Chimera marker file (.cmm) of the C-alpha trace (Angstrom):
<marker_set name="trace">
<marker id="1" x="1.645" y="-6.789" z="-16.514" r="1" g="1" b="0" radius="0.5"/>
<marker id="2" x="2.672" y="-7.273" z="-20.055" r="1" g="1" b="0" radius="0.5"/>
<marker id="3" x="0.806" y="-7.071" z="-23.318" r="1" g="1" b="0" radius="0.5"/>
<marker id="4" x="1.391" y="-7.717" z="-26.982" r="1" g="1" b="0" radius="0.5"/>
<marker id="5" x="-0.637" y="-4.648" z="-27.929" r="1" g="1" b="0" radius="0.5"/>
<marker id="6" x="1.231" y="-1.349" z="-28.159" r="1" g="1" b="0" radius="0.5"/>
<marker id="7" x="-1.626" y="0.797" z="-26.778" r="1" g="1" b="0" radius="0.5"/>
<marker id="8" x="-2.230" y="-0.982" z="-23.523" r="1" g="1" b="0" radius="0.5"/>
<marker id="9" x="-0.825" y="-3.255" z="-20.891" r="1" g="1" b="0" radius="0.5"/>
<marker id="10" x="-4.191" y="-5.019" z="-20.683" r="1" g="1" b="0" radius="0.5"/>
<marker id="11" x="-5.410" y="-7.455" z="-23.319" r="1" g="1" b="0" radius="0.5"/>
<marker id="12" x="-6.709" y="-10.981" z="-23.533" r="1" g="1" b="0" radius="0.5"/>
<marker id="13" x="-3.203" y="-12.429" z="-23.425" r="1" g="1" b="0" radius="0.5"/>
<marker id="14" x="-2.141" y="-10.277" z="-20.474" r="1" g="1" b="0" radius="0.5"/>
<marker id="15" x="0.284" y="-11.791" z="-17.991" r="1" g="1" b="0" radius="0.5"/>
<marker id="16" x="-0.521" y="-10.956" z="-14.366" r="1" g="1" b="0" radius="0.5"/>
<marker id="17" x="2.231" y="-12.466" z="-12.305" r="1" g="1" b="0" radius="0.5"/>
<marker id="18" x="4.450" y="-11.588" z="-9.391" r="1" g="1" b="0" radius="0.5"/>
<marker id="19" x="7.981" y="-10.667" z="-10.358" r="1" g="1" b="0" radius="0.5"/>
<marker id="20" x="10.885" y="-9.521" z="-8.263" r="1" g="1" b="0" radius="0.5"/>
<marker id="21" x="11.246" y="-5.748" z="-8.330" r="1" g="1" b="0" radius="0.5"/>
<marker id="22" x="14.629" y="-4.893" z="-9.769" r="1" g="1" b="0" radius="0.5"/>
<marker id="23" x="16.759" y="-2.400" z="-7.845" r="1" g="1" b="0" radius="0.5"/>
<marker id="24" x="16.574" y="0.244" z="-10.574" r="1" g="1" b="0" radius="0.5"/>
<marker id="25" x="12.754" y="0.102" z="-10.555" r="1" g="1" b="0" radius="0.5"/>
<marker id="26" x="12.725" y="0.429" z="-6.775" r="1" g="1" b="0" radius="0.5"/>
<marker id="27" x="15.017" y="3.467" z="-6.995" r="1" g="1" b="0" radius="0.5"/>
<marker id="28" x="12.822" y="5.022" z="-9.684" r="1" g="1" b="0" radius="0.5"/>
<marker id="29" x="9.558" y="4.555" z="-7.808" r="1" g="1" b="0" radius="0.5"/>
<marker id="30" x="11.048" y="5.601" z="-4.457" r="1" g="1" b="0" radius="0.5"/>
<marker id="31" x="12.392" y="8.812" z="-6.030" r="1" g="1" b="0" radius="0.5"/>
<marker id="32" x="9.079" y="9.532" z="-7.754" r="1" g="1" b="0" radius="0.5"/>
<marker id="33" x="7.060" y="8.809" z="-4.623" r="1" g="1" b="0" radius="0.5"/>
<marker id="34" x="9.301" y="11.081" z="-2.554" r="1" g="1" b="0" radius="0.5"/>
<marker id="35" x="9.157" y="13.897" z="-5.110" r="1" g="1" b="0" radius="0.5"/>
<marker id="36" x="5.354" y="13.667" z="-5.358" r="1" g="1" b="0" radius="0.5"/>
<marker id="37" x="4.860" y="13.024" z="-1.609" r="1" g="1" b="0" radius="0.5"/>
<marker id="38" x="3.084" y="9.699" z="-2.180" r="1" g="1" b="0" radius="0.5"/>
<marker id="39" x="2.956" y="6.844" z="0.322" r="1" g="1" b="0" radius="0.5"/>
<marker id="40" x="1.084" y="4.490" z="-2.006" r="1" g="1" b="0" radius="0.5"/>
<marker id="41" x="1.722" y="4.539" z="-5.727" r="1" g="1" b="0" radius="0.5"/>
<marker id="42" x="2.556" y="2.535" z="-8.811" r="1" g="1" b="0" radius="0.5"/>
<marker id="43" x="4.787" y="3.341" z="-11.753" r="1" g="1" b="0" radius="0.5"/>
<marker id="44" x="4.016" y="2.440" z="-15.343" r="1" g="1" b="0" radius="0.5"/>
<marker id="45" x="7.167" y="1.545" z="-17.240" r="1" g="1" b="0" radius="0.5"/>
<marker id="46" x="7.322" y="0.754" z="-20.931" r="1" g="1" b="0" radius="0.5"/>
<marker id="47" x="10.040" y="-1.694" z="-21.933" r="1" g="1" b="0" radius="0.5"/>
<marker id="48" x="10.833" y="-2.069" z="-25.629" r="1" g="1" b="0" radius="0.5"/>
<marker id="49" x="11.684" y="-5.711" z="-26.241" r="1" g="1" b="0" radius="0.5"/>
<marker id="50" x="13.618" y="-5.098" z="-29.436" r="1" g="1" b="0" radius="0.5"/>
<marker id="51" x="16.337" y="-2.978" z="-27.817" r="1" g="1" b="0" radius="0.5"/>
<marker id="52" x="15.658" y="-3.238" z="-24.060" r="1" g="1" b="0" radius="0.5"/>
<marker id="53" x="15.136" y="0.508" z="-23.618" r="1" g="1" b="0" radius="0.5"/>
<marker id="54" x="12.799" y="1.543" z="-20.813" r="1" g="1" b="0" radius="0.5"/>
<marker id="55" x="10.593" y="4.591" z="-20.401" r="1" g="1" b="0" radius="0.5"/>
<marker id="56" x="8.727" y="5.792" z="-17.317" r="1" g="1" b="0" radius="0.5"/>
<marker id="57" x="5.204" y="6.596" z="-18.509" r="1" g="1" b="0" radius="0.5"/>
<marker id="58" x="3.572" y="7.792" z="-15.300" r="1" g="1" b="0" radius="0.5"/>
<marker id="59" x="3.393" y="7.573" z="-11.541" r="1" g="1" b="0" radius="0.5"/>
<marker id="60" x="-0.086" y="6.616" z="-10.340" r="1" g="1" b="0" radius="0.5"/>
<marker id="61" x="-1.456" y="7.621" z="-6.960" r="1" g="1" b="0" radius="0.5"/>
<marker id="62" x="-3.358" y="5.367" z="-4.556" r="1" g="1" b="0" radius="0.5"/>
<marker id="63" x="-6.207" y="4.921" z="-7.075" r="1" g="1" b="0" radius="0.5"/>
<marker id="64" x="-4.122" y="2.188" z="-8.743" r="1" g="1" b="0" radius="0.5"/>
<marker id="65" x="-6.323" y="-0.719" z="-7.740" r="1" g="1" b="0" radius="0.5"/>
<marker id="66" x="-4.976" y="-3.585" z="-5.698" r="1" g="1" b="0" radius="0.5"/>
<marker id="67" x="-4.371" y="-7.165" z="-6.797" r="1" g="1" b="0" radius="0.5"/>
<marker id="68" x="-6.739" y="-9.599" z="-5.094" r="1" g="1" b="0" radius="0.5"/>
<marker id="69" x="-3.949" y="-12.124" z="-4.525" r="1" g="1" b="0" radius="0.5"/>
<marker id="70" x="-2.279" y="-9.703" z="-2.126" r="1" g="1" b="0" radius="0.5"/>
<marker id="71" x="-5.271" y="-8.108" z="-0.430" r="1" g="1" b="0" radius="0.5"/>
<marker id="72" x="-4.391" y="-9.272" z="3.092" r="1" g="1" b="0" radius="0.5"/>
<marker id="73" x="-0.830" y="-7.982" z="2.804" r="1" g="1" b="0" radius="0.5"/>
<marker id="74" x="-1.995" y="-4.731" z="1.182" r="1" g="1" b="0" radius="0.5"/>
<marker id="75" x="-4.710" y="-4.186" z="3.809" r="1" g="1" b="0" radius="0.5"/>
<marker id="76" x="-2.182" y="-4.676" z="6.630" r="1" g="1" b="0" radius="0.5"/>
<marker id="77" x="0.241" y="-2.252" z="4.986" r="1" g="1" b="0" radius="0.5"/>
<marker id="78" x="-2.446" y="0.395" z="4.429" r="1" g="1" b="0" radius="0.5"/>
<marker id="79" x="-3.759" y="-0.043" z="7.987" r="1" g="1" b="0" radius="0.5"/>
<marker id="80" x="-0.278" y="0.435" z="9.456" r="1" g="1" b="0" radius="0.5"/>
<marker id="81" x="0.358" y="3.419" z="7.210" r="1" g="1" b="0" radius="0.5"/>
<marker id="82" x="-2.904" y="5.092" z="8.264" r="1" g="1" b="0" radius="0.5"/>
<marker id="83" x="-2.146" y="4.436" z="11.929" r="1" g="1" b="0" radius="0.5"/>
<marker id="84" x="1.357" y="5.821" z="11.518" r="1" g="1" b="0" radius="0.5"/>
<marker id="85" x="0.079" y="9.004" z="9.849" r="1" g="1" b="0" radius="0.5"/>
<marker id="86" x="-2.634" y="9.501" z="12.504" r="1" g="1" b="0" radius="0.5"/>
<marker id="87" x="-0.032" y="9.053" z="15.245" r="1" g="1" b="0" radius="0.5"/>
<marker id="88" x="2.413" y="11.449" z="13.567" r="1" g="1" b="0" radius="0.5"/>
<marker id="89" x="-0.310" y="14.074" z="13.163" r="1" g="1" b="0" radius="0.5"/>
<marker id="90" x="-1.587" y="13.814" z="16.737" r="1" g="1" b="0" radius="0.5"/>
<marker id="91" x="1.899" y="13.799" z="18.231" r="1" g="1" b="0" radius="0.5"/>
<marker id="92" x="3.071" y="16.691" z="16.090" r="1" g="1" b="0" radius="0.5"/>
<marker id="93" x="0.098" y="18.785" z="17.206" r="1" g="1" b="0" radius="0.5"/>
<marker id="94" x="0.905" y="18.099" z="20.864" r="1" g="1" b="0" radius="0.5"/>
<marker id="95" x="4.707" y="17.990" z="20.512" r="1" g="1" b="0" radius="0.5"/>
<marker id="96" x="4.798" y="14.520" z="22.125" r="1" g="1" b="0" radius="0.5"/>
<marker id="97" x="7.436" y="11.854" z="21.265" r="1" g="1" b="0" radius="0.5"/>
<marker id="98" x="6.084" y="8.773" z="19.413" r="1" g="1" b="0" radius="0.5"/>
<marker id="99" x="5.537" y="5.402" z="21.095" r="1" g="1" b="0" radius="0.5"/>
<marker id="100" x="5.264" y="3.129" z="18.028" r="1" g="1" b="0" radius="0.5"/>
<marker id="101" x="7.266" y="-0.029" z="18.497" r="1" g="1" b="0" radius="0.5"/>
<marker id="102" x="8.784" y="1.024" z="21.815" r="1" g="1" b="0" radius="0.5"/>
<marker id="103" x="6.591" y="-1.117" z="24.071" r="1" g="1" b="0" radius="0.5"/>
<marker id="104" x="6.144" y="1.887" z="26.381" r="1" g="1" b="0" radius="0.5"/>
<marker id="105" x="2.976" y="2.611" z="28.323" r="1" g="1" b="0" radius="0.5"/>
<marker id="106" x="1.135" y="5.802" z="27.278" r="1" g="1" b="0" radius="0.5"/>
<marker id="107" x="2.095" y="8.752" z="29.461" r="1" g="1" b="0" radius="0.5"/>
<marker id="108" x="-0.126" y="11.477" z="27.988" r="1" g="1" b="0" radius="0.5"/>
<marker id="109" x="-3.749" y="11.859" z="26.929" r="1" g="1" b="0" radius="0.5"/>
<marker id="110" x="-2.652" y="12.037" z="23.282" r="1" g="1" b="0" radius="0.5"/>
<marker id="111" x="-0.682" y="8.808" z="23.564" r="1" g="1" b="0" radius="0.5"/>
<marker id="112" x="-3.653" y="7.157" z="25.281" r="1" g="1" b="0" radius="0.5"/>
<marker id="113" x="-5.902" y="8.373" z="22.445" r="1" g="1" b="0" radius="0.5"/>
<marker id="114" x="-3.505" y="6.883" z="19.879" r="1" g="1" b="0" radius="0.5"/>
<marker id="115" x="-3.534" y="3.515" z="21.660" r="1" g="1" b="0" radius="0.5"/>
<marker id="116" x="-7.332" y="3.627" z="21.709" r="1" g="1" b="0" radius="0.5"/>
<marker id="117" x="-7.531" y="4.440" z="17.971" r="1" g="1" b="0" radius="0.5"/>
<marker id="118" x="-5.059" y="1.647" z="17.182" r="1" g="1" b="0" radius="0.5"/>
<marker id="119" x="-7.091" y="-0.870" z="19.195" r="1" g="1" b="0" radius="0.5"/>
<marker id="120" x="-10.358" y="0.155" z="17.517" r="1" g="1" b="0" radius="0.5"/>
<marker id="121" x="-8.817" y="-0.027" z="14.031" r="1" g="1" b="0" radius="0.5"/>
<marker id="122" x="-7.356" y="-3.452" z="14.797" r="1" g="1" b="0" radius="0.5"/>
<marker id="123" x="-10.803" y="-4.626" z="15.916" r="1" g="1" b="0" radius="0.5"/>
<marker id="124" x="-12.443" y="-3.233" z="12.754" r="1" g="1" b="0" radius="0.5"/>
<marker id="125" x="-9.758" y="-4.853" z="10.609" r="1" g="1" b="0" radius="0.5"/>
<marker id="126" x="-10.436" y="-8.254" z="12.207" r="1" g="1" b="0" radius="0.5"/>
<marker id="127" x="-14.191" y="-7.838" z="11.613" r="1" g="1" b="0" radius="0.5"/>
<marker id="128" x="-13.586" y="-6.877" z="7.984" r="1" g="1" b="0" radius="0.5"/>
<marker id="129" x="-11.391" y="-9.931" z="7.414" r="1" g="1" b="0" radius="0.5"/>
<marker id="130" x="-14.036" y="-12.188" z="8.977" r="1" g="1" b="0" radius="0.5"/>
<marker id="131" x="-16.759" y="-10.705" z="6.755" r="1" g="1" b="0" radius="0.5"/>
<marker id="132" x="-14.547" y="-11.110" z="3.695" r="1" g="1" b="0" radius="0.5"/>
<marker id="133" x="-13.978" y="-14.790" z="4.557" r="1" g="1" b="0" radius="0.5"/>
<marker id="134" x="-17.715" y="-15.325" z="5.070" r="1" g="1" b="0" radius="0.5"/>
<marker id="135" x="-18.529" y="-13.630" z="1.752" r="1" g="1" b="0" radius="0.5"/>
<marker id="136" x="-15.927" y="-15.789" z="-0.010" r="1" g="1" b="0" radius="0.5"/>
<marker id="137" x="-17.463" y="-18.919" z="1.503" r="1" g="1" b="0" radius="0.5"/>
<marker id="138" x="-20.936" y="-17.870" z="0.320" r="1" g="1" b="0" radius="0.5"/>
<marker id="139" x="-19.661" y="-17.208" z="-3.202" r="1" g="1" b="0" radius="0.5"/>
<marker id="140" x="-17.934" y="-20.585" z="-3.378" r="1" g="1" b="0" radius="0.5"/>
<marker id="141" x="-21.167" y="-22.490" z="-2.525" r="1" g="1" b="0" radius="0.5"/>
<link id1="1" id2="2" r="1" g="1" b="0" radius="0.2"/>
<link id1="2" id2="3" r="1" g="1" b="0" radius="0.2"/>
<link id1="3" id2="4" r="1" g="1" b="0" radius="0.2"/>
<link id1="4" id2="5" r="1" g="1" b="0" radius="0.2"/>
<link id1="5" id2="6" r="1" g="1" b="0" radius="0.2"/>
<link id1="6" id2="7" r="1" g="1" b="0" radius="0.2"/>
<link id1="7" id2="8" r="1" g="1" b="0" radius="0.2"/>
<link id1="8" id2="9" r="1" g="1" b="0" radius="0.2"/>
<link id1="9" id2="10" r="1" g="1" b="0" radius="0.2"/>
<link id1="10" id2="11" r="1" g="1" b="0" radius="0.2"/>
<link id1="11" id2="12" r="1" g="1" b="0" radius="0.2"/>
<link id1="12" id2="13" r="1" g="1" b="0" radius="0.2"/>
<link id1="13" id2="14" r="1" g="1" b="0" radius="0.2"/>
<link id1="14" id2="15" r="1" g="1" b="0" radius="0.2"/>
<link id1="15" id2="16" r="1" g="1" b="0" radius="0.2"/>
<link id1="16" id2="17" r="1" g="1" b="0" radius="0.2"/>
<link id1="17" id2="18" r="1" g="1" b="0" radius="0.2"/>
<link id1="18" id2="19" r="1" g="1" b="0" radius="0.2"/>
<link id1="19" id2="20" r="1" g="1" b="0" radius="0.2"/>
<link id1="20" id2="21" r="1" g="1" b="0" radius="0.2"/>
<link id1="21" id2="22" r="1" g="1" b="0" radius="0.2"/>
<link id1="22" id2="23" r="1" g="1" b="0" radius="0.2"/>
<link id1="23" id2="24" r="1" g="1" b="0" radius="0.2"/>
<link id1="24" id2="25" r="1" g="1" b="0" radius="0.2"/>
<link id1="25" id2="26" r="1" g="1" b="0" radius="0.2"/>
<link id1="26" id2="27" r="1" g="1" b="0" radius="0.2"/>
<link id1="27" id2="28" r="1" g="1" b="0" radius="0.2"/>
<link id1="28" id2="29" r="1" g="1" b="0" radius="0.2"/>
<link id1="29" id2="30" r="1" g="1" b="0" radius="0.2"/>
<link id1="30" id2="31" r="1" g="1" b="0" radius="0.2"/>
<link id1="31" id2="32" r="1" g="1" b="0" radius="0.2"/>
<link id1="32" id2="33" r="1" g="1" b="0" radius="0.2"/>
<link id1="33" id2="34" r="1" g="1" b="0" radius="0.2"/>
<link id1="34" id2="35" r="1" g="1" b="0" radius="0.2"/>
<link id1="35" id2="36" r="1" g="1" b="0" radius="0.2"/>
<link id1="36" id2="37" r="1" g="1" b="0" radius="0.2"/>
<link id1="37" id2="38" r="1" g="1" b="0" radius="0.2"/>
<link id1="38" id2="39" r="1" g="1" b="0" radius="0.2"/>
<link id1="39" id2="40" r="1" g="1" b="0" radius="0.2"/>
<link id1="40" id2="41" r="1" g="1" b="0" radius="0.2"/>
<link id1="41" id2="42" r="1" g="1" b="0" radius="0.2"/>
<link id1="42" id2="43" r="1" g="1" b="0" radius="0.2"/>
<link id1="43" id2="44" r="1" g="1" b="0" radius="0.2"/>
<link id1="44" id2="45" r="1" g="1" b="0" radius="0.2"/>
<link id1="45" id2="46" r="1" g="1" b="0" radius="0.2"/>
<link id1="46" id2="47" r="1" g="1" b="0" radius="0.2"/>
<link id1="47" id2="48" r="1" g="1" b="0" radius="0.2"/>
<link id1="48" id2="49" r="1" g="1" b="0" radius="0.2"/>
<link id1="49" id2="50" r="1" g="1" b="0" radius="0.2"/>
<link id1="50" id2="51" r="1" g="1" b="0" radius="0.2"/>
<link id1="51" id2="52" r="1" g="1" b="0" radius="0.2"/>
<link id1="52" id2="53" r="1" g="1" b="0" radius="0.2"/>
<link id1="53" id2="54" r="1" g="1" b="0" radius="0.2"/>
<link id1="54" id2="55" r="1" g="1" b="0" radius="0.2"/>
<link id1="55" id2="56" r="1" g="1" b="0" radius="0.2"/>
<link id1="56" id2="57" r="1" g="1" b="0" radius="0.2"/>
<link id1="57" id2="58" r="1" g="1" b="0" radius="0.2"/>
<link id1="58" id2="59" r="1" g="1" b="0" radius="0.2"/>
<link id1="59" id2="60" r="1" g="1" b="0" radius="0.2"/>
<link id1="60" id2="61" r="1" g="1" b="0" radius="0.2"/>
<link id1="61" id2="62" r="1" g="1" b="0" radius="0.2"/>
<link id1="62" id2="63" r="1" g="1" b="0" radius="0.2"/>
<link id1="63" id2="64" r="1" g="1" b="0" radius="0.2"/>
<link id1="64" id2="65" r="1" g="1" b="0" radius="0.2"/>
<link id1="65" id2="66" r="1" g="1" b="0" radius="0.2"/>
<link id1="66" id2="67" r="1" g="1" b="0" radius="0.2"/>
<link id1="67" id2="68" r="1" g="1" b="0" radius="0.2"/>
<link id1="68" id2="69" r="1" g="1" b="0" radius="0.2"/>
<link id1="69" id2="70" r="1" g="1" b="0" radius="0.2"/>
<link id1="70" id2="71" r="1" g="1" b="0" radius="0.2"/>
<link id1="71" id2="72" r="1" g="1" b="0" radius="0.2"/>
<link id1="72" id2="73" r="1" g="1" b="0" radius="0.2"/>
<link id1="73" id2="74" r="1" g="1" b="0" radius="0.2"/>
<link id1="74" id2="75" r="1" g="1" b="0" radius="0.2"/>
<link id1="75" id2="76" r="1" g="1" b="0" radius="0.2"/>
<link id1="76" id2="77" r="1" g="1" b="0" radius="0.2"/>
<link id1="77" id2="78" r="1" g="1" b="0" radius="0.2"/>
<link id1="78" id2="79" r="1" g="1" b="0" radius="0.2"/>
<link id1="79" id2="80" r="1" g="1" b="0" radius="0.2"/>
<link id1="80" id2="81" r="1" g="1" b="0" radius="0.2"/>
<link id1="81" id2="82" r="1" g="1" b="0" radius="0.2"/>
<link id1="82" id2="83" r="1" g="1" b="0" radius="0.2"/>
<link id1="83" id2="84" r="1" g="1" b="0" radius="0.2"/>
<link id1="84" id2="85" r="1" g="1" b="0" radius="0.2"/>
<link id1="85" id2="86" r="1" g="1" b="0" radius="0.2"/>
<link id1="86" id2="87" r="1" g="1" b="0" radius="0.2"/>
<link id1="87" id2="88" r="1" g="1" b="0" radius="0.2"/>
<link id1="88" id2="89" r="1" g="1" b="0" radius="0.2"/>
<link id1="89" id2="90" r="1" g="1" b="0" radius="0.2"/>
<link id1="90" id2="91" r="1" g="1" b="0" radius="0.2"/>
<link id1="91" id2="92" r="1" g="1" b="0" radius="0.2"/>
<link id1="92" id2="93" r="1" g="1" b="0" radius="0.2"/>
<link id1="93" id2="94" r="1" g="1" b="0" radius="0.2"/>
<link id1="94" id2="95" r="1" g="1" b="0" radius="0.2"/>
<link id1="95" id2="96" r="1" g="1" b="0" radius="0.2"/>
<link id1="96" id2="97" r="1" g="1" b="0" radius="0.2"/>
<link id1="97" id2="98" r="1" g="1" b="0" radius="0.2"/>
<link id1="98" id2="99" r="1" g="1" b="0" radius="0.2"/>
<link id1="99" id2="100" r="1" g="1" b="0" radius="0.2"/>
<link id1="100" id2="101" r="1" g="1" b="0" radius="0.2"/>
<link id1="101" id2="102" r="1" g="1" b="0" radius="0.2"/>
<link id1="102" id2="103" r="1" g="1" b="0" radius="0.2"/>
<link id1="103" id2="104" r="1" g="1" b="0" radius="0.2"/>
<link id1="104" id2="105" r="1" g="1" b="0" radius="0.2"/>
<link id1="105" id2="106" r="1" g="1" b="0" radius="0.2"/>
<link id1="106" id2="107" r="1" g="1" b="0" radius="0.2"/>
<link id1="107" id2="108" r="1" g="1" b="0" radius="0.2"/>
<link id1="108" id2="109" r="1" g="1" b="0" radius="0.2"/>
<link id1="109" id2="110" r="1" g="1" b="0" radius="0.2"/>
<link id1="110" id2="111" r="1" g="1" b="0" radius="0.2"/>
<link id1="111" id2="112" r="1" g="1" b="0" radius="0.2"/>
<link id1="112" id2="113" r="1" g="1" b="0" radius="0.2"/>
<link id1="113" id2="114" r="1" g="1" b="0" radius="0.2"/>
<link id1="114" id2="115" r="1" g="1" b="0" radius="0.2"/>
<link id1="115" id2="116" r="1" g="1" b="0" radius="0.2"/>
<link id1="116" id2="117" r="1" g="1" b="0" radius="0.2"/>
<link id1="117" id2="118" r="1" g="1" b="0" radius="0.2"/>
<link id1="118" id2="119" r="1" g="1" b="0" radius="0.2"/>
<link id1="119" id2="120" r="1" g="1" b="0" radius="0.2"/>
<link id1="120" id2="121" r="1" g="1" b="0" radius="0.2"/>
<link id1="121" id2="122" r="1" g="1" b="0" radius="0.2"/>
<link id1="122" id2="123" r="1" g="1" b="0" radius="0.2"/>
<link id1="123" id2="124" r="1" g="1" b="0" radius="0.2"/>
<link id1="124" id2="125" r="1" g="1" b="0" radius="0.2"/>
<link id1="125" id2="126" r="1" g="1" b="0" radius="0.2"/>
<link id1="126" id2="127" r="1" g="1" b="0" radius="0.2"/>
<link id1="127" id2="128" r="1" g="1" b="0" radius="0.2"/>
<link id1="128" id2="129" r="1" g="1" b="0" radius="0.2"/>
<link id1="129" id2="130" r="1" g="1" b="0" radius="0.2"/>
<link id1="130" id2="131" r="1" g="1" b="0" radius="0.2"/>
<link id1="131" id2="132" r="1" g="1" b="0" radius="0.2"/>
<link id1="132" id2="133" r="1" g="1" b="0" radius="0.2"/>
<link id1="133" id2="134" r="1" g="1" b="0" radius="0.2"/>
<link id1="134" id2="135" r="1" g="1" b="0" radius="0.2"/>
<link id1="135" id2="136" r="1" g="1" b="0" radius="0.2"/>
<link id1="136" id2="137" r="1" g="1" b="0" radius="0.2"/>
<link id1="137" id2="138" r="1" g="1" b="0" radius="0.2"/>
<link id1="138" id2="139" r="1" g="1" b="0" radius="0.2"/>
<link id1="139" id2="140" r="1" g="1" b="0" radius="0.2"/>
<link id1="140" id2="141" r="1" g="1" b="0" radius="0.2"/>
</marker_set>
């Protein structure tokens, strides 16, 4: 987002558009996220147009708010992240190797539990998407 007002990045003339993330910004946010142990975050950067200097203002946690244009992509990413963290936690507790992406059949009760949780979350995600579509249709009428 950009703004013509020095106090905020939100004003009436705000631009809200997708831009390609430059490599330096990716390095900055990846380093900040790693240092602060954040999986989901956003970085506020101030760029001074007159001289091109840039300043990192803050690193925001998952309470950043998500852009409606990307809600499906964001929801999929968050769902996969939650599933990955659940799997890592359960497997670490039981000292069992992970199955994600291997196509293997569960061999332990913990792995079977993970498959069950993944299936239930996938089902809930599909129901949520259907309800969101139905709500959107009702609003557009």
